[in-house]
N, C-alpha and C positions, 0 to 999 in steps of 0.2 A: 504494500499499499504506499502511495506517495502522498505525503503530507503537503498541503498548500503552503506557499511562501509569502511572507510579507516583508518588504523592504522599507527601512526607514531612510529618507534622503533629505538633504537640505544643506545650506552653506554652515560653516563652522560656528560653534558657540551658540547655536539655537536650542541646544539641549537634547540632541539625538540620543546620546549615550545615556543620559539620565532618564529619558523616556524607556529606552531599551531596558535598563535596570529596574525601573518601576514595573514594567510589564512582567518581568521574570521574578520579581520580588527578591532580587539578590544582586550583588555588585559583580558583574561579569566584565562590563565594559569600564575602562578607566575614564574617570570624569575629571575635568580640570578647566579652569578658566582660560587656559591659553588655548587659542584656536589651533586646530590641526592635531590634537592629541591622538585621536582614533586614526592611526596609520593603516593598521591591518583592520580587516573587516571581521567583526565578531558575529557569530550566529549561534542559535540555541533553539531548542524546541520549547515553545510557549503553550500552556494550557489555560483555558478559561472556559467556564460553563459546559465542560464536557468535550470541548473541541480542542484540537491540538494543531499547531502550525509552526513552520520554520519562521524565525524572526531574524532578520539581518540588520546589524547596525553598520551603515557604510561610513567611510571617511568624509569629511565635509568638503564642499566645493570651495576652493580658495579664491575669493573675489579679488585679490590684488595681485593676481599672477601675471599681469600684462598680457604678453603675447600667448601665454599658456592658458588664459582665461577660457577661450572657447574650448580648448582640448580638455581642460579640467571639467567643465560643465557636460560637454559631450560624453566623455568617458564614464564619470560617475553616474550620470542619469541613465545612459544606455545600459550599463551593466545591471542596475537595479531593475530597469524595465524588462530587460532580457530574461531575468531569472525569476521574477516574482509574479504572483497572481494578483497582488494588491500592493499599491505603493502608498505608503504614508509620507506626505510631504510636510515636514516641519518648518514653520516659520516663527520669527520672534515677535510676539505680541507688543512688546515694549518699543521696538524699533520700527516695525512696519515693513512694507514691501520695498526691497531695493531692486536694482537692475539684475542682479544674480537671480533673485526669486522670479523675476518676470521671464527671464531666459528659461529656467528650469521649467516653470509652468508651461511655457510654449511647447517645450519638448514633450511634456507629459500629455497635453491636449492632443498632439499630433499622434502620439502612440495609441490612443484609444484604450489604454490600460486603466482598469479601475483605480480610482485614486481618492484618498481622504486628505484634506487640507486641515492641518492641525496648527493652531495658534498656541505655542507653548508660552510659558511665563505669564499666563493670565491669572495672576495671583489673587486678584480681587475684581470686584464688579466694575470698578472704574476703568481698569485696563481693559476689561472685556467689552466695555462700550465702544472702544476704539478699533476692535478687530475686524469690523465689517469693511474697512478699507481694503482688505484682502480680497474682496469680491472681484476687484479688477483683474485678478490672476485667472479668472475664468474657470476655477475649479470647484465651484459650488460654495455653500456656506462654510466658513471656517469653524472648526471645533475647538472651543477654549478649553486648555488644560494647564495645569501647573505640575510638571513631572517631579519636581523636588519635594513638594508637600502632598502629592497624590491627588490633587483637585481634579474631578471629573475623569479619572483614569478608568474606573469601572464602566462608565458610560461609553467612553471610547472603545474599550475592548469589546463590549457588546455590539457596537456598530461594526467593528472589524470582523467579528465572528459571523454576523449576519450577512456579510458580503462575500465571504470566502466560498469557493467552489467545494463540492464534496471531495474528500480524499479519494484518489484513484485507486480502485480495487484491482487485483490481479485479473487479467483477461480470462474469462471463462474458458477460452480455448486452450489455456495453458494449465487447466486443472489436470492434475495427475502427472505433470511434468516437474522436473527438477529445476528450479530458477537459479541460475549460476551467475553471479556478479563477477566480472573481471576487473579488479582494482589494483592500483599501484601509482606510483609517482610518474611525473611525465617523463617520456623518452626512455621507458624501460623496455618498450617493444610491444605494448598492448595491441596496437593496430595490426602489426605483422602476425602476432599470435592469433588473433581473431580471424584474420584473413586465411591463415593456414588451417585453423580449426574448422570453419564452416566451408571452406573451399575444397576439403579433402573429398576424394571419390567415395570414400566409405561413409560420408554423411549426406543425409537427404535433407535439403534445406527448403523451407517453406517461408519466403519472404512476405511479411506483413508490415504495414505502416506502423511505426512506433507510436504508442498510446501516450507518451509524455514527451515534453519538450527537451528533456535533458538526457534521455537515454533511448536507444533503439532496441527493442526486444526482438530477438531473432529465434523462432522456434526451429529445432532440428532434431533429427533422430540419429541415435548411434547404438548399434548393437541391441535394437529393440527398446531402448530406453528413450523417451521423449525429454528433451531439455528445452529451456528458454534462456538464452544468453542475454544478459543485461550489459549492453555495450556502453561503457563509460570512457571510451579510448580517447575521445577528443571533443574539444568545443566545437560548436557548428558554426561559430563566427570566429575569425581570427582577430582576437584583441592583441594590441601590441604591449600592453603594460603587463610585464612578468608578474608582478604583485597580484594582480586581478586574476590572471590565469591560475596561479597557484590557489587563490582562495576559492574560485569557483569549481576547480578541479576537485577540490577537497569536499566542498559542498556536494557535488554530484556523487562522489564515491560514497559519502555518508548515506545518500538517498539509495544508492543501488544496494549497499550493504543491508540496510534496514528492510528492503523489500525482497531480498534473495533467501533461498534455502541454504545454499553453500556459497561462500566467497573463495575465489581464486585470487591470491595476492602474488602478483608478479614482481620479481625483483631483477636486477642486473648483476649477473655473476661477475662481471668484470669490475664492478665498483663495491661489491661486498653488500652487506646489510646497513643501510644508511639509517640516520636517526628519523627521517621521514617514513622510511619502510617500516620502522618499529611503530611509528605512531599509527600507521594504517592498520598494522596487525592488532595493535591495542584497541583500536576502535572496533575492529570485528569481534574481539573477544568481549569488550565491554557491552556490546549489544546482543551478546550470546548467540553469535551465528557460527556454525561450524565452517572450518576453512581448510584449504590445501595451499602449500607454498610452491609456487612454480619458479624455478631459478632459470631464467632465460639467459641466452647467449653463452651457454655451457660449452658450446663447440670452441669458443675462444680461450677456455680455461683448461679443459680436460687433458690438452696435451702436455700440461705441466704437472707431474704426479705429485710433486711437493706442495703445489698451489691447491691441488685437489684435497689433499689430506688436511691441509691447514683450514681450508674452507669448511670441510666437513665437520671438523672439531669445533670450530667456533660457531657453526650453525646448530649443532646438536646441543651445545650449552645454552645457546640463546633460546631455543624453542622450548626450553623447560618452562619459560615464563608465558609462552603463548600456546598453552593447551597441546603441546607436542604435535604441532601441525605436521601431517605427512608432507614429504618433500618430493617433487618430481623435477628432474633435471631436463630441461628442453632447449631447443634451438628454434626459434620462430623463423629464423632466416632460411634454415634447411628443411624445417618441418619435423626434425628428429625429436621424438618424445612427445610431441604435442598431443596426439591422441591418447597417450597413456595417462593424461590427466583426468580424463572423463571416467574410467573405471575407479580411479581413486576418489573422485567427487561422488560417484554413486555409493561407494563403501562408506564414506564419511556421513552421507545423507542418511543411509541405514543405521549407522551407529547413533546418530542423534535422535533416532526414533525407537531405539532398542530398550526393552525392559529386562531387568534382571530379576530373577526369581527370589522372593523374600527369604526362602530358606538358604540360598547361596549367600545372600547379603548378610544373614546373621552368622553363618559359618565364617564368613570374612570378618565380621566385627569381633567375634571372639579371638580369631587368630591375630587381628591387628592389635587388640588391646593387650593380648598375652605378650606381644612383642615389645609394646611400648604403652604403659598406662598413662592416661591423662594426668598431668601434674596437678597437685592440690593448689587451691587458690584460696586465699583469705581464711586459711585454716579449715577449709572444707574439703572432704574427700569427694572426688567426682566419679560417679558411676554412669556408664553407657549401657543401657538396658536392651535397646531393640533398634533395628534399622529397617527401613523400608523405602522403596522408590515411589514417590507420589506423582511424579509427572515425566513426560518426555519432551523433547525439542524445546529447551534443553533438558537432559536427564536431571532430575532433582531428587536428592536422597535426603530423608528425614531421619536424624538421630534423636531418640528418646532418651533423656538423661535426667538427672536430679537437679543440676544446676547449669541450665543452658547458658546463662549469661556469664559463666565464669570459665568457659572453654577457652584455652589459650590459643592464639592465633597460630602459633607455630605447630600446635597440635592439629589444628584444622588443615594446616598445609600437609602435615603428615598423612592425615586420613585421605586427602585428596590424592596424594601421590600413591598411596597404597591402593585406593580404589582403581586408579588407572593401571597399576601394575598387575592387578588381578583381573580386571574386566576389560581393559582396553580404553575405548573412547578417544582414541587419538584424533586430534583435530576439532574436538568437540568441547566447548565450555560446559563444565557440570557444576551444579549448585549443591551446596551442603547447607541443611538447615537443622537447628537444634531446638527441640522442644521439650518442655517439662513433662514427665510421665504422668 
């Protein structure tokens, strides 16, 4: 399911980040009196009245950039318009509309994108009386709010939710298929990998139009199993600002991960596992999606035996932190190993839906506790009585004990590792819960 997206735009120091934080009821964006503090774009999932949507806090449009003025206005507004279902255009009620506001308003009017005009810093009724000067922007009645004190924020959120489209559900035609998201940082070879995968003679491809703006879903069949490939390989428009490309690539990857059954994380063997690769892997695990790691450009590394051994050792150690993702070595350029990814995806998908018999779990629990008993806490002796699996996708295990709040984190890690050693679940995030008997 793809959540709707709401972008907050406007020139610096009108209170975009304050509004962003107020919506989320937490301080995620850095707020400062100095214009231009929000250099990177923040985004998070916002929930209100049972509805959820992506909320984007964009950097401000710099009004004193001389010859860069037009570029700044065009870039910032176009990015927001391109990705969002609804735009919140924030203006300063104390200052009134200036030339930058007029230019952004013209751009928004041309786009036809749904838009809410928000007059921030309307701290009192006297200021609120002046906001109707903003009617000249042609974006309808301005909505008066004061983000710093929370004035009219609930009413604004109600209006936002009423204007959002319904979240896009998985296409009925893809039911029974395994939805696979291919994610990774730019230039690791995702496009080449996808082309080799769906272009193979062993794959039956049925092209359909993508149901979302930011990804193209491609159904295909491999060895009797139906798959839907969620392609996040590239932006549809070639923007020139690297910072913006990075931001929206990450946003699209997040969307793809959250709507998939299995994520394939692609990395570049010649560069090793970068910090950004690890962030993507951490994102996959954090939203509890099973994953496979595909190491691309392996043909450029495997000729050096020492490099192969060193890479393997470092990867094995790293993947202990990431649900022990299965690893497949591929070359998107030559096609070597590409179709080997799909059987591994299928296996991980099945693992995510596997149930372990309660008798086997309790045999495991007795053996695990015999090897290492939970340490006493606050002078209290902890007993683990019983273990059962309550859910699948992700597999969730419930331990019944006498003092669930006192279980040490290191012991939880121990039980997690022992469960994997006994029952597998490679590439699958598992949840451990502790309840009082």
